[in-house]
C-alpha positions, 0 to 999 in steps of 0.5 A: 502542543504542536501538531506532531506531539500526541495529547498527554492523555488519549484513548485509542482512536482519538488521535487526529492522525494514525500513531504509526504516522506520528512515529514516522514524523518523529523519526524524521524530525529527529533525523533518525530516518533520512528520506530520499523523496526522489527515490522513496528510499529511507536511510539510516543517518549512516547512509545504510538503507533501512530494510523493508518488507511487504505487508499482506496488501503488498505495501512496503513497511519498516518494522521499527521500535519507538519508545519501546513499542514495536510497530510497522510503519508504511514506507509510502506514508513516511515518504509523504510525511517527509514531503510534508516536512514532518507534518502527519497525515490527517486520518480523513486523508489516504495516499494514492500511488498514481501508477498503482504500483504499491512499491513505487514510493517516489514522492512524485508518485504519491498523492493525497486523496479523501477516501471517497476520491480514492474509492471512486478512483479505484474500487468503483471501476475495479481497475485503472482506465482502459489502456493505462500503461500502469495496469499491474496485472492486465485483463488477460492476467486477471482472467488467467488467475481467475480461471486457473484458481477455480475449483482447486482444492485448498492446497493446490489453490494455495500453491497457485496463489503463491505462483501468481504472486511471484509472477506478478509481484503481488501479495498473496492477499492481492492475488486472492482478491483477484481470484475471488473477484473482489478486485478488478470487479469490472473485468467479466470473463466472457466465457462465464457470460456466453449463453 
């Protein structure tokens, strides 16, 4: 059995890699998908670009079918698998977008990290290093989202989230996380800390 063949019998969660990664690997190795690692775009063999959509976290995905199973495959994971010449990504690793732009899936913008490394890089700081040109929202944007989404009724809050998602090219889930302080936790509103 090669690394890219699933075990004949398995129970859920026993793969050393995620099933969608296996599907991406097979599509790439069978040349059903042609991955341009320089641009991060995936094509059919005919040269037509495979359509993508954003998931709730703001990552691009391809809805595909593999042996009559419908499932989404994340584009950045497929690009990394193509970069690894069809080898799947071990479950202990995750992929970091270096410039923090979730839709920039060029191979040069992707790096493998352990979960601990990725957490240290993003979640403990709550944002990119100060002065980073890749800060997707910026401190002013984070404060604006939090202030304008505060104390709204459910309908008005949902409308504000939708507007900010469009303005900043983020998923609604990402904007909600900013509004409630779950992401960019390192940014504190000076108006709230003033005596």
